C-alpha positions as CSV (number, residue, x, y, z in Angstrom):
1,X,116.1,347.8,-94.8
2,X,116.9,348.2,-98.5
3,X,118.3,345.4,-100.6
4,X,122.0,345.3,-101.3
5,X,123.1,346.6,-104.7
6,X,121.1,348.6,-107.3
7,X,120.1,351.9,-105.8
8,X,120.7,350.9,-102.2
9,X,121.5,353.9,-100.0
10,X,122.4,352.1,-96.8
11,X,125.4,350.0,-97.8
12,X,128.3,352.3,-97.0
13,X,127.8,353.5,-93.4
14,X,125.1,353.1,-90.8
15,X,124.3,355.1,-87.7
16,X,121.6,353.4,-85.5
17,X,119.5,354.3,-82.5
18,X,118.8,351.9,-79.6
19,X,115.7,349.8,-80.2
20,X,112.2,351.0,-79.4
21,X,109.6,348.5,-78.4
22,X,106.4,349.0,-80.4
23,X,103.9,346.3,-79.5
24,X,105.4,343.0,-80.2
25,X,108.2,344.4,-82.4
26,X,111.5,346.2,-81.9
27,X,112.0,349.2,-84.1
28,X,115.5,350.4,-85.1
29,X,115.7,353.8,-86.8
30,X,119.0,354.3,-88.6
31,X,120.7,356.6,-90.9
32,X,122.4,355.0,-93.9
33,X,124.5,356.3,-96.7
34,X,125.8,354.6,-99.8
35,X,129.5,355.5,-99.4
36,X,131.9,355.3,-96.5
37,X,133.1,358.9,-97.0
38,X,131.0,361.8,-98.2
39,X,133.5,363.2,-100.7
40,X,132.7,360.6,-103.3
41,X,130.4,361.5,-106.2
42,X,126.9,360.3,-106.0
43,X,126.6,360.5,-102.3
44,X,123.0,359.5,-101.2
45,X,121.6,358.8,-97.8
46,X,118.4,358.5,-95.9
47,X,116.6,357.6,-92.6
48,X,115.5,354.0,-92.4
49,X,113.5,351.7,-90.2
50,X,114.3,348.1,-89.5
51,X,111.8,346.0,-87.6
52,X,112.3,342.8,-85.7
53,X,110.0,340.5,-83.7
54,X,110.4,340.8,-79.9
55,X,113.3,338.6,-78.8
56,X,114.0,337.9,-82.5
57,X,117.7,338.6,-82.7
58,X,118.6,334.9,-82.8
59,X,116.9,331.5,-82.7
60,X,117.5,327.8,-82.5
61,X,116.4,326.5,-85.9
62,X,115.8,323.1,-87.2
63,X,115.0,321.7,-90.7
64,X,112.6,318.9,-91.6
65,X,115.0,316.3,-90.1
66,X,114.4,317.9,-86.7
67,X,116.7,318.5,-83.7
68,X,116.6,319.5,-80.1
69,X,118.1,322.0,-77.7
70,X,118.4,321.4,-74.0
71,X,118.7,324.0,-71.2
72,X,121.2,324.0,-68.4
73,X,119.9,323.2,-64.9
74,X,117.0,325.5,-64.0
75,X,115.6,326.0,-60.5
76,X,111.9,325.9,-61.4
77,X,109.8,328.7,-59.8
78,X,106.5,329.1,-61.5
79,X,103.5,327.4,-63.0
80,X,103.5,328.2,-66.7
81,X,106.1,327.7,-69.5
82,X,105.9,330.1,-72.5
83,X,107.6,330.1,-75.8
84,X,108.3,332.8,-78.4
85,X,108.6,330.5,-81.5
86,X,107.7,330.1,-85.1
87,X,106.5,326.6,-86.0
88,X,104.3,327.6,-88.9
89,X,105.8,325.0,-91.1
90,X,106.5,322.4,-88.4
91,X,106.2,321.8,-84.7
92,X,107.9,322.1,-81.3
93,X,107.5,319.6,-78.5
94,X,108.9,320.0,-74.9
95,X,109.9,317.5,-72.3
96,X,111.2,318.0,-68.8
97,X,114.2,316.2,-67.5
98,X,115.8,315.7,-64.1
99,X,118.7,318.0,-63.2
100,X,121.5,316.0,-65.0
101,X,119.5,315.7,-68.2
102,X,119.6,311.9,-68.3
103,X,116.0,311.0,-67.5
104,X,112.7,312.4,-68.6
105,X,110.5,313.0,-65.6
106,X,107.5,310.7,-65.6
107,X,104.4,312.5,-67.0
108,X,106.5,315.2,-68.7
109,X,107.7,313.5,-71.9
110,X,107.5,315.1,-75.4
111,X,104.7,312.8,-76.5
112,X,102.3,314.3,-73.8
113,X,102.3,318.1,-74.4
114,X,100.2,319.5,-77.2
115,X,102.7,320.3,-80.0
116,X,103.3,324.0,-80.7
117,X,102.1,324.9,-84.2
118,X,102.1,328.3,-85.8
119,X,103.9,331.5,-85.2
120,X,103.6,332.8,-81.6
121,X,105.2,335.5,-79.5
122,X,103.7,334.0,-76.3
123,X,102.5,330.5,-76.5
124,X,101.9,328.4,-73.4
125,X,103.1,324.8,-73.4
126,X,100.5,322.5,-72.0
127,X,100.7,318.8,-71.1
128,X,97.7,316.5,-71.4
129,X,95.8,316.1,-68.2
130,X,97.9,318.8,-66.4
131,X,96.6,322.2,-65.6
132,X,100.0,323.8,-65.0
133,X,103.5,322.9,-63.8
134,X,103.0,323.7,-60.1
135,X,104.0,320.2,-59.1
136,X,107.5,321.0,-60.2
137,X,107.9,324.1,-57.9
138,X,111.3,324.2,-56.2
139,X,112.9,321.4,-58.3
140,X,116.1,321.8,-60.3
141,X,115.5,320.4,-63.8
142,X,116.1,320.9,-67.5
143,X,113.9,321.5,-70.5
144,X,114.5,319.8,-73.8
145,X,112.9,321.5,-76.9
146,X,112.4,319.2,-79.9
147,X,112.0,321.3,-83.1
148,X,111.0,320.2,-86.6
149,X,111.0,323.0,-89.3
150,X,110.8,325.5,-86.5
151,X,112.6,328.5,-84.8
152,X,112.7,328.8,-81.0
153,X,113.5,332.4,-80.0
154,X,113.0,332.4,-76.3
155,X,111.3,330.7,-73.4
156,X,110.3,331.8,-69.9
157,X,108.5,330.7,-66.8
158,X,105.7,332.7,-65.1
159,X,103.8,332.3,-61.8
């Protein structure tokens, strides 16, 4: 998308298409003009392309002081936990809690998983000495994501 001001031609009116998935990005083609109505002098317009990472509309973000986000209760059905996240300047650690969110399950604290570092669209969270999360099958629990200088876009569970 062009920058606001100067010779920008997409600051007055936009007409967009639904997103198209191209690999790991969403592409939005849109028409933009520099005025709200075409009768103004100097009318200019064009067709533009905006690109966005998959699931990148919004994120939970933390600064260098860190922070956390906790899910609601989740019925766990799967073996693997994946994140779409950018921790290129920091890290993300995950812990698993009992259903009410008051107690961390033994063996699933934030000190035990390998921290997520870097920018990933599909990074699996792994805990030390555990192959997968199969032992948690059928349990209702919560995930707590600890972020430091990081963005968490999405998470999901796979069999």
